[in-house]
N, C-alpha and C positions, 0 to 999 in steps of 0.2 A: 537636753543639754544642761550641763551643770555650771554654775557660776564659779569661776576661779578667782581668788584674791591673790594679787601679786603685791608684795611689800618690799620696798628697797630701804634698807637701813644702813646707817654709817656707824662704825665703831671709832670713837674718839679715844685714842690711846692715852692722851694727856690727862683727861678727866675721868677716864675709864667708864664711859657711858655709851650706850647704844641708843641712837635716836632715829626716828623715821624721816626719810627724805621725801618719798612719794609712794603712793599706793594707787592701784587701779584694779577694777574687776572686769572680767570678760567671760563670755560663754564660748569664745573661740580660742581653743588651746592649740593653735597652729604656729609654726615658725614664722610665717608671713605676718600674722596678726601681732604676735609678741614683738617682732622686729619693728613694726610700725610704732608701737608704744615706746620701745627702747630708743628708737631714733628720735622721737619727740623729746624724750627725757634728756638724751645726750645733747641734742641741739639746744635745749633750754640751758643746760649747764655749761656748754662750751662758749656761750655768748659772754659769760663772765670769765675773764682771764685769770681771776684769783682762785678759781675752783680747779682743783686737780682731780683728774679722773681716777677711778679705782684701778689698782694693779691686780687685785684679786676680787672675784665675785663668787660667793658661796651659793650653791644652788642645790636643789634636790636632784633626783634622777630623771628629770624630764628632758628628753631629747630635744623637744621643741625649744625649751628655754636655753639649754646648753648651746644649741645651734644658733639661736638668736643672739646670744651674748658674743659668740665668736664672729658672727656675721656683722653685727653692728659695731662692735668695738675694734675688731681687728681685720675685718673684710676677709675672713677665712671660712672655709667649709670645715665640717668635722673631719673629713678625709684629709684635707691639707694639714690641719692641726695635728692629727695623729701621725702623719708622715714627718712633720717637723719634730714631734716628740720622739719618734723612733730614731731619727737621725741624731738628735741631741744625745740620746742614750747610747747609741751604738757607734755612729760614725763621726759626725762633725763636732767641732768645739761647742761647748755649752753656751758660749757668749752669743753665737749667731742666733740660737733659739730665743734667748732673752731679749735680744735686740728686735727681732721680728715680731714678737708677740707682746703687745702692750698690756693686755688685760687677760689674766688667766682664770678660767673657770675652775673652781674647786668643788668637790662634792661634799655635802654636809655630812659630818660623821654621825649625827643623830639619825638621819634618814638611812644611812648605810647600816648602822646597828639595828635599826628597826627591821630592815630587810633580812639581815642575818638572823635575827630572833625568829622571824617567821619560818625560816628554814630549820632552825634548831628545834622548834616545837614538833617537827616531824621526825626527829632522831631518837635514838635510844637513850637511856638514862646516863650511861658513861660518857657518851659524846656530849650530851647536854651539859654535864658537870664540867667537863674540860673547857668547853667553849665559854661557859658562864664565867669560870675562873679567869680565863684569858682576857675577857672583856672587862672584868672588874679591875684587873691589873692595869689594863690599857686606860681605863677612865681616871686612874690616879696619876698618870704620867703627863 
């Protein structure tokens, strides 16, 4: 088993700095274990009424971490979250979606790009050039 380091950081928009809040290491990369740590962290911060909880948590592509965030912060399963997302996009008013979900998991674009690059390396030269140009443009926006 491999040690995993989890680091929670906060972005202060006023002073434009990122600073660590809490870190932990574990060899158990399961939803139940990560949820225990997240619950402890959440309990610690909710004791102080002056602390506001995050509206967005950026994560990598770990299903265990994504599920834990949804479970601890919003009491949702991934399936329920996806149904709410689908309904917000297709059927119901968007306000209902934003009211029900307090904390939104976002996927880190750096991790996303890394996964895309792995796929690109297996493509031919023309496709590689096109995708490279697209992501260069994307990185400037």
